[in-house]
PDB file as gemmi writes it, atoms N, CA and C in Angstrom:
CRYST1    1.000    1.000    1.000  90.00  90.00  90.00 P 1                      
ATOM      1  N   MET A   1     -18.922  15.326  14.931  1.00  0.00           N  
ATOM      2  CA  MET A   1     -19.399  14.595  14.332  1.00  0.00           C  
ATOM      3  C   MET A   1     -18.636  13.990  12.999  1.00  0.00           C  
ATOM      4  N   ASP A   2     -18.875  14.500  12.669  1.00  0.00           N  
ATOM      5  CA  ASP A   2     -18.424  14.603  10.823  1.00  0.00           C  
ATOM      6  C   ASP A   2     -16.832  14.295  10.586  1.00  0.00           C  
ATOM      7  N   ARG A   3     -16.665  14.861  11.613  1.00  0.00           N  
ATOM      8  CA  ARG A   3     -14.821  14.745  10.891  1.00  0.00           C  
ATOM      9  C   ARG A   3     -14.293  13.466  12.017  1.00  0.00           C  
ATOM     10  N   GLU A   4     -15.454  13.008  12.895  1.00  0.00           N  
ATOM     11  CA  GLU A   4     -14.600  11.596  13.431  1.00  0.00           C  
ATOM     12  C   GLU A   4     -15.156  10.565  11.840  1.00  0.00           C  
ATOM     13  N   LYS A   5     -16.226  10.660  11.745  1.00  0.00           N  
ATOM     14  CA  LYS A   5     -16.299  10.352  10.737  1.00  0.00           C  
ATOM     15  C   LYS A   5     -16.079   9.561   9.483  1.00  0.00           C  
ATOM     16  N   ALA A   6     -15.648  11.034   9.228  1.00  0.00           N  
ATOM     17  CA  ALA A   6     -14.709  11.118   8.037  1.00  0.00           C  
ATOM     18  C   ALA A   6     -12.878  10.356   8.225  1.00  0.00           C  
ATOM     19  N   ARG A   7     -12.636  11.084   9.200  1.00  0.00           N  
ATOM     20  CA  ARG A   7     -11.251   9.628   9.789  1.00  0.00           C  
ATOM     21  C   ARG A   7     -11.086   8.246   9.667  1.00  0.00           C  
ATOM     22  N   ALA A   8     -12.471   7.755  10.206  1.00  0.00           N  
ATOM     23  CA  ALA A   8     -12.420   6.408  10.420  1.00  0.00           C  
ATOM     24  C   ALA A   8     -12.746   6.282   8.467  1.00  0.00           C  
ATOM     25  N   GLU A   9     -13.232   7.125   8.105  1.00  0.00           N  
ATOM     26  CA  GLU A   9     -13.576   6.061   6.515  1.00  0.00           C  
ATOM     27  C   GLU A   9     -12.020   6.237   6.120  1.00  0.00           C  
ATOM     28  N   ARG A  10     -11.335   7.378   6.769  1.00  0.00           N  
ATOM     29  CA  ARG A  10      -9.196   7.131   5.658  1.00  0.00           C  
ATOM     30  C   ARG A  10      -8.737   6.712   6.877  1.00  0.00           C  
ATOM     31  N   GLU A  11      -9.110   5.911   7.538  1.00  0.00           N  
ATOM     32  CA  GLU A  11      -8.547   4.630   7.867  1.00  0.00           C  
ATOM     33  C   GLU A  11      -8.688   3.145   7.081  1.00  0.00           C  
ATOM     34  N   LYS A  12     -10.700   3.283   7.164  1.00  0.00           N  
ATOM     35  CA  LYS A  12     -10.990   2.139   6.428  1.00  0.00           C  
ATOM     36  C   LYS A  12     -10.172   1.778   5.365  1.00  0.00           C  
ATOM     37  N   ARG A  13      -9.921   3.202   4.935  1.00  0.00           N  
ATOM     38  CA  ARG A  13      -9.004   2.950   3.222  1.00  0.00           C  
ATOM     39  C   ARG A  13      -7.912   2.629   3.095  1.00  0.00           C  
ATOM     40  N   ARG A  14      -7.392   3.079   4.520  1.00  0.00           N  
ATOM     41  CA  ARG A  14      -5.872   2.640   4.373  1.00  0.00           C  
ATOM     42  C   ARG A  14      -6.057   0.917   4.633  1.00  0.00           C  
ATOM     43  N   GLN A  15      -6.224   0.306   5.166  1.00  0.00           N  
ATOM     44  CA  GLN A  15      -6.638  -0.288   5.836  1.00  0.00           C  
ATOM     45  C   GLN A  15      -6.344  -1.825   4.304  1.00  0.00           C  
ATOM     46  N   GLU A  16      -8.170  -1.321   3.445  1.00  0.00           N  
ATOM     47  CA  GLU A  16      -7.975  -1.586   2.789  1.00  0.00           C  
ATOM     48  C   GLU A  16      -6.657  -1.464   1.780  1.00  0.00           C  
ATOM     49  N   ILE A  17      -6.125  -0.902   1.054  1.00  0.00           N  
ATOM     50  CA  ILE A  17      -5.458  -0.557   0.297  1.00  0.00           C  
ATOM     51  C   ILE A  17      -4.278  -1.472   0.724  1.00  0.00           C  
ATOM     52  N   GLY A  18      -4.113  -1.463   2.621  1.00  0.00           N  
ATOM     53  CA  GLY A  18      -2.640  -1.764   2.853  1.00  0.00           C  
ATOM     54  C   GLY A  18      -2.880  -3.736   2.765  1.00  0.00           C  
ATOM     55  N   SER A  19      -4.146  -4.004   2.777  1.00  0.00           N  
ATOM     56  CA  SER A  19      -4.178  -5.138   2.541  1.00  0.00           C  
ATOM     57  C   SER A  19      -4.039  -5.813   1.473  1.00  0.00           C  
ATOM     58  N   ARG A  20      -4.467  -5.190   0.297  1.00  0.00           N  
ATOM     59  CA  ARG A  20      -4.550  -5.537  -0.882  1.00  0.00           C  
ATOM     60  C   ARG A  20      -3.007  -5.206  -1.176  1.00  0.00           C  
ATOM     61  N   LEU A  21      -2.550  -4.327  -0.859  1.00  0.00           N  
ATOM     62  CA  LEU A  21      -0.471  -4.549  -1.414  1.00  0.00           C  
ATOM     63  C   LEU A  21      -0.331  -5.285  -0.701  1.00  0.00           C  
ATOM     64  N   ARG A  22       0.056  -6.115   0.980  1.00  0.00           N  
ATOM     65  CA  ARG A  22       0.275  -7.063   1.006  1.00  0.00           C  
ATOM     66  C   ARG A  22       0.017  -8.927  -0.001  1.00  0.00           C  
ATOM     67  N   ILE A  23      -1.160  -8.741   0.232  1.00  0.00           N  
ATOM     68  CA  ILE A  23      -2.050 -10.048  -1.030  1.00  0.00           C  
ATOM     69  C   ILE A  23      -0.387  -9.995  -2.289  1.00  0.00           C  
ATOM     70  N   LEU A  24      -0.667  -8.287  -2.388  1.00  0.00           N  
ATOM     71  CA  LEU A  24      -0.136  -8.560  -4.128  1.00  0.00           C  
ATOM     72  C   LEU A  24       1.885  -7.961  -4.049  1.00  0.00           C  
ATOM     73  N   ARG A  25       1.695  -7.939  -3.143  1.00  0.00           N  
ATOM     74  CA  ARG A  25       3.576  -8.513  -2.375  1.00  0.00           C  
ATOM     75  C   ARG A  25       4.201 -10.339  -2.197  1.00  0.00           C  
ATOM     76  N   ARG A  26       3.173 -10.478  -1.973  1.00  0.00           N  
ATOM     77  CA  ARG A  26       2.899 -11.356  -0.989  1.00  0.00           C  
ATOM     78  C   ARG A  26       2.695 -12.713  -2.362  1.00  0.00           C  
ATOM     79  N   GLU A  27       2.045 -12.930  -3.303  1.00  0.00           N  
ATOM     80  CA  GLU A  27       1.896 -13.106  -5.098  1.00  0.00           C  
ATOM     81  C   GLU A  27       2.989 -12.270  -5.343  1.00  0.00           C  
ATOM     82  N   SER A  28       3.821 -11.848  -5.481  1.00  0.00           N  
ATOM     83  CA  SER A  28       4.994 -11.632  -5.979  1.00  0.00           C  
ATOM     84  C   SER A  28       6.013 -12.243  -5.578  1.00  0.00           C  
ATOM     85  N   ARG A  29       6.268 -12.510  -4.525  1.00  0.00           N  
ATOM     86  CA  ARG A  29       6.981 -13.335  -3.952  1.00  0.00           C  
ATOM     87  C   ARG A  29       8.326 -12.751  -3.755  1.00  0.00           C  
ATOM     88  N   ILE A  30       8.273 -11.098  -3.067  1.00  0.00           N  
ATOM     89  CA  ILE A  30       8.987  -9.869  -3.108  1.00  0.00           C  
ATOM     90  C   ILE A  30       8.523  -9.860  -1.054  1.00  0.00           C  
ATOM     91  N   THR A  31       9.702  -9.917  -0.336  1.00  0.00           N  
ATOM     92  CA  THR A  31       9.441  -9.292   1.164  1.00  0.00           C  
ATOM     93  C   THR A  31       9.324  -7.896   1.094  1.00  0.00           C  
ATOM     94  N   GLN A  32       8.779  -7.301   2.109  1.00  0.00           N  
ATOM     95  CA  GLN A  32       9.028  -6.988   3.481  1.00  0.00           C  
ATOM     96  C   GLN A  32      10.472  -5.282   3.052  1.00  0.00           C  
ATOM     97  N   ALA A  33      11.439  -6.714   3.474  1.00  0.00           N  
ATOM     98  CA  ALA A  33      12.742  -5.736   2.825  1.00  0.00           C  
ATOM     99  C   ALA A  33      12.737  -5.511   2.007  1.00  0.00           C  
ATOM    100  N   ASP A  34      13.240  -6.728   0.802  1.00  0.00           N  
ATOM    101  CA  ASP A  34      13.229  -6.209  -0.471  1.00  0.00           C  
ATOM    102  C   ASP A  34      12.589  -5.149  -1.123  1.00  0.00           C  
ATOM    103  N   LEU A  35      11.006  -5.250  -1.259  1.00  0.00           N  
ATOM    104  CA  LEU A  35      10.306  -4.955  -1.962  1.00  0.00           C  
ATOM    105  C   LEU A  35      11.223  -2.591  -0.740  1.00  0.00           C  
ATOM    106  N   ALA A  36      11.060  -2.738   0.441  1.00  0.00           N  
ATOM    107  CA  ALA A  36      11.321  -1.817   0.686  1.00  0.00           C  
ATOM    108  C   ALA A  36      12.730  -1.064   0.647  1.00  0.00           C  
ATOM    109  N   LYS A  37      14.161  -1.465   0.231  1.00  0.00           N  
ATOM    110  CA  LYS A  37      14.910  -1.424  -0.791  1.00  0.00           C  
ATOM    111  C   LYS A  37      15.066  -1.118  -1.790  1.00  0.00           C  
ATOM    112  N   LYS A  38      14.068  -1.443  -3.158  1.00  0.00           N  
ATOM    113  CA  LYS A  38      13.688  -1.751  -4.314  1.00  0.00           C  
ATOM    114  C   LYS A  38      12.607  -0.053  -4.674  1.00  0.00           C  
ATOM    115  N   VAL A  39      12.601   0.415  -3.307  1.00  0.00           N  
ATOM    116  CA  VAL A  39      11.463   1.862  -3.600  1.00  0.00           C  
ATOM    117  C   VAL A  39      12.261   2.861  -2.231  1.00  0.00           C  
ATOM    118  N   HIS A  40      13.012   1.821  -2.095  1.00  0.00           N  
ATOM    119  CA  HIS A  40      14.143   3.477  -0.944  1.00  0.00           C  
ATOM    120  C   HIS A  40      12.988   3.647   0.145  1.00  0.00           C  
ATOM    121  N   VAL A  41      12.325   3.463   0.329  1.00  0.00           N  
ATOM    122  CA  VAL A  41      11.434   3.846   2.421  1.00  0.00           C  
ATOM    123  C   VAL A  41      12.118   2.123   3.363  1.00  0.00           C  
ATOM    124  N   SER A  42      12.247   3.083   4.419  1.00  0.00           N  
ATOM    125  CA  SER A  42      12.202   1.718   5.195  1.00  0.00           C  
ATOM    126  C   SER A  42      11.139   0.786   5.405  1.00  0.00           C  
ATOM    127  N   GLN A  43      12.100  -0.849   5.525  1.00  0.00           N  
ATOM    128  CA  GLN A  43      10.897  -1.314   5.802  1.00  0.00           C  
ATOM    129  C   GLN A  43       9.937  -1.198   6.985  1.00  0.00           C  
ATOM    130  N   GLN A  44      10.134  -0.893   7.373  1.00  0.00           N  
ATOM    131  CA  GLN A  44       9.307  -0.015   8.455  1.00  0.00           C  
ATOM    132  C   GLN A  44       7.958   0.382   8.137  1.00  0.00           C  
ATOM    133  N   MET A  45       8.159   0.937   6.812  1.00  0.00           N  
ATOM    134  CA  MET A  45       6.555   1.814   6.653  1.00  0.00           C  
ATOM    135  C   MET A  45       6.426   0.936   5.534  1.00  0.00           C  
ATOM    136  N   ILE A  46       6.817   0.130   4.930  1.00  0.00           N  
ATOM    137  CA  ILE A  46       6.017  -0.902   3.878  1.00  0.00           C  
ATOM    138  C   ILE A  46       5.328  -1.977   4.871  1.00  0.00           C  
ATOM    139  N   GLY A  47       5.720  -1.596   5.940  1.00  0.00           N  
ATOM    140  CA  GLY A  47       4.600  -2.790   7.638  1.00  0.00           C  
ATOM    141  C   GLY A  47       4.088  -1.749   7.398  1.00  0.00           C  
ATOM    142  N   HIS A  48       3.705  -0.530   7.686  1.00  0.00           N  
ATOM    143  CA  HIS A  48       2.736   0.771   8.327  1.00  0.00           C  
ATOM    144  C   HIS A  48       1.645   0.726   6.783  1.00  0.00           C  
ATOM    145  N   ILE A  49       2.331   0.819   5.999  1.00  0.00           N  
ATOM    146  CA  ILE A  49       1.712   0.918   5.050  1.00  0.00           C  
ATOM    147  C   ILE A  49       0.713  -0.164   4.510  1.00  0.00           C  
ATOM    148  N   GLU A  50       0.656  -1.409   5.401  1.00  0.00           N  
ATOM    149  CA  GLU A  50       0.533  -2.316   4.838  1.00  0.00           C  
ATOM    150  C   GLU A  50      -0.973  -2.854   5.731  1.00  0.00           C  
ATOM    151  N   THR A  51      -0.107  -2.020   7.075  1.00  0.00           N  
ATOM    152  CA  THR A  51      -1.350  -2.101   8.392  1.00  0.00           C  
ATOM    153  C   THR A  51      -2.041  -1.199   8.540  1.00  0.00           C  
ATOM    154  N   GLY A  52      -2.002  -0.200   6.963  1.00  0.00           N  
ATOM    155  CA  GLY A  52      -2.851   0.768   7.603  1.00  0.00           C  
ATOM    156  C   GLY A  52      -2.666   2.121   8.885  1.00  0.00           C  
ATOM    157  N   LYS A  53      -1.356   2.039   9.108  1.00  0.00           N  
ATOM    158  CA  LYS A  53      -1.193   2.966   9.791  1.00  0.00           C  
ATOM    159  C   LYS A  53      -0.759   4.159   8.994  1.00  0.00           C  
ATOM    160  N   LYS A  54       0.032   4.062   8.092  1.00  0.00           N  
ATOM    161  CA  LYS A  54       0.225   5.182   7.275  1.00  0.00           C  
ATOM    162  C   LYS A  54      -0.319   5.098   5.282  1.00  0.00           C  
ATOM    163  N   ALA A  55      -0.225   6.320   4.961  1.00  0.00           N  
ATOM    164  CA  ALA A  55      -0.782   6.320   3.993  1.00  0.00           C  
ATOM    165  C   ALA A  55       0.838   6.214   2.437  1.00  0.00           C  
ATOM    166  N   MET A  56       0.655   6.289   1.140  1.00  0.00           N  
ATOM    167  CA  MET A  56       1.422   5.988   0.816  1.00  0.00           C  
ATOM    168  C   MET A  56       0.891   7.419  -0.026  1.00  0.00           C  
ATOM    169  N   THR A  57       2.153   8.114  -0.852  1.00  0.00           N  
ATOM    170  CA  THR A  57       2.043   9.478  -1.890  1.00  0.00           C  
ATOM    171  C   THR A  57       2.302   7.992  -2.920  1.00  0.00           C  
ATOM    172  N   PRO A  58       1.129   9.342  -3.735  1.00  0.00           N  
ATOM    173  CA  PRO A  58       1.385   8.906  -5.445  1.00  0.00           C  
ATOM    174  C   PRO A  58       2.518   8.531  -5.826  1.00  0.00           C  
ATOM    175  N   LYS A  59       3.646   9.175  -5.459  1.00  0.00           N  
ATOM    176  CA  LYS A  59       4.911   8.727  -5.986  1.00  0.00           C  
ATOM    177  C   LYS A  59       4.778   6.967  -5.565  1.00  0.00           C  
ATOM    178  N   LEU A  60       4.972   7.195  -4.269  1.00  0.00           N  
ATOM    179  CA  LEU A  60       5.611   6.351  -3.895  1.00  0.00           C  
ATOM    180  C   LEU A  60       3.990   5.101  -4.306  1.00  0.00           C  
ATOM    181  N   CYS A  61       3.136   4.924  -4.659  1.00  0.00           N  
ATOM    182  CA  CYS A  61       2.114   3.767  -5.033  1.00  0.00           C  
ATOM    183  C   CYS A  61       1.895   3.321  -6.883  1.00  0.00           C  
ATOM    184  N   HIS A  62       2.922   4.578  -7.331  1.00  0.00           N  
ATOM    185  CA  HIS A  62       3.607   3.883  -8.587  1.00  0.00           C  
ATOM    186  C   HIS A  62       4.971   3.171  -8.479  1.00  0.00           C  
ATOM    187  N   LYS A  63       6.151   3.660  -7.407  1.00  0.00           N  
ATOM    188  CA  LYS A  63       6.966   2.758  -7.325  1.00  0.00           C  
ATOM    189  C   LYS A  63       7.266   1.406  -6.771  1.00  0.00           C  
ATOM    190  N   ILE A  64       5.592   1.457  -5.956  1.00  0.00           N  
ATOM    191  CA  ILE A  64       5.930  -0.070  -5.578  1.00  0.00           C  
ATOM    192  C   ILE A  64       5.088  -1.222  -6.583  1.00  0.00           C  
ATOM    193  N   ALA A  65       4.427  -0.383  -7.259  1.00  0.00           N  
ATOM    194  CA  ALA A  65       3.146  -0.749  -8.443  1.00  0.00           C  
ATOM    195  C   ALA A  65       4.248  -1.665  -9.269  1.00  0.00           C  
ATOM    196  N   ARG A  66       4.989  -0.640  -9.641  1.00  0.00           N  
ATOM    197  CA  ARG A  66       6.490  -1.153 -10.403  1.00  0.00           C  
ATOM    198  C   ARG A  66       7.571  -1.981 -10.221  1.00  0.00           C  
ATOM    199  N   ALA A  67       7.435  -1.742  -8.516  1.00  0.00           N  
ATOM    200  CA  ALA A  67       8.316  -3.487  -7.848  1.00  0.00           C  
ATOM    201  C   ALA A  67       7.784  -4.420  -7.697  1.00  0.00           C  
ATOM    202  N   ILE A  68       6.157  -4.951  -7.699  1.00  0.00           N  
ATOM    203  CA  ILE A  68       6.067  -5.921  -8.059  1.00  0.00           C  
ATOM    204  C   ILE A  68       5.305  -6.173  -8.864  1.00  0.00           C  
ATOM    205  N   GLY A  69       5.227  -5.366 -10.012  1.00  0.00           N  
ATOM    206  CA  GLY A  69       4.768  -5.699 -11.198  1.00  0.00           C  
ATOM    207  C   GLY A  69       3.072  -6.078 -11.173  1.00  0.00           C  
ATOM    208  N   CYS A  70       2.717  -4.269 -10.114  1.00  0.00           N  
ATOM    209  CA  CYS A  70       0.852  -4.413 -10.855  1.00  0.00           C  
ATOM    210  C   CYS A  70       0.768  -3.800 -11.853  1.00  0.00           C  
ATOM    211  N   SER A  71      -0.587  -2.578 -11.429  1.00  0.00           N  
ATOM    212  CA  SER A  71      -1.121  -1.631 -12.138  1.00  0.00           C  
ATOM    213  C   SER A  71      -0.376  -1.010 -10.861  1.00  0.00           C  
ATOM    214  N   THR A  72      -1.633   1.118 -10.753  1.00  0.00           N  
ATOM    215  CA  THR A  72      -1.832   1.526  -8.964  1.00  0.00           C  
ATOM    216  C   THR A  72      -3.101   0.941  -8.967  1.00  0.00           C  
ATOM    217  N   ASP A  73      -3.657   0.958  -9.741  1.00  0.00           N  
ATOM    218  CA  ASP A  73      -5.497   0.587  -9.524  1.00  0.00           C  
ATOM    219  C   ASP A  73      -5.343  -0.813  -9.622  1.00  0.00           C  
ATOM    220  N   ASP A  74      -4.387  -2.278  -9.387  1.00  0.00           N  
ATOM    221  CA  ASP A  74      -4.282  -3.331  -8.433  1.00  0.00           C  
ATOM    222  C   ASP A  74      -3.989  -2.508  -7.224  1.00  0.00           C  
ATOM    223  N   ILE A  75      -4.059  -1.831  -6.858  1.00  0.00           N  
ATOM    224  CA  ILE A  75      -3.683  -1.553  -5.219  1.00  0.00           C  
ATOM    225  C   ILE A  75      -4.456  -0.646  -4.792  1.00  0.00           C  
ATOM    226  N   ILE A  76      -4.577   0.330  -5.275  1.00  0.00           N  
ATOM    227  CA  ILE A  76      -4.948   1.091  -4.387  1.00  0.00           C  
ATOM    228  C   ILE A  76      -7.450   0.723  -5.020  1.00  0.00           C  
ATOM    229  N   ASN A  77      -7.777   0.389  -5.954  1.00  0.00           N  
ATOM    230  CA  ASN A  77      -8.921  -0.365  -6.298  1.00  0.00           C  
ATOM    231  C   ASN A  77      -8.554  -2.341  -5.606  1.00  0.00           C  
ATOM    232  N   GLY A  78      -8.421  -2.134  -6.812  1.00  0.00           N  
ATOM    233  CA  GLY A  78      -8.220  -3.667  -6.786  1.00  0.00           C  
ATOM    234  C   GLY A  78      -8.701  -4.311  -8.111  1.00  0.00           C  
ATOM    235  N   GLU A  79      -8.413  -3.366  -8.991  1.00  0.00           N  
ATOM    236  CA  GLU A  79      -8.670  -4.008 -10.495  1.00  0.00           C  
ATOM    237  C   GLU A  79      -7.267  -4.405 -11.162  1.00  0.00           C  
ATOM    238  N   SER A  80      -7.302  -4.380 -12.354  1.00  0.00           N  
ATOM    239  CA  SER A  80      -6.722  -4.137 -12.755  1.00  0.00           C  
ATOM    240  C   SER A  80      -6.924  -3.365 -13.796  1.00  0.00           C  
ATOM    241  N   ALA A  81      -5.787  -1.962 -14.495  1.00  0.00           N  
ATOM    242  CA  ALA A  81      -6.453  -0.604 -15.546  1.00  0.00           C  
ATOM    243  C   ALA A  81      -6.775  -1.695 -16.787  1.00  0.00           C  
TER     244      ALA A  81                                                      
END                                                                             
């Protein structure tokens, strides 16, 4: 049961981060395709991150933050550093 709870919490966290990323990306007026090109991943990967299906590595999070003009804290925690 603890494993299921931990998995559910990780999934919820990925979805929260993905939602924040989508908002920040849209505020920056960058499409998924353009962001994907800037950070050298597929558009599908960006979509999966935004929907919480995939997690980002710290390196990818940093690249995305630079590409959309925010901090990694903005994406991860919803706060400016």
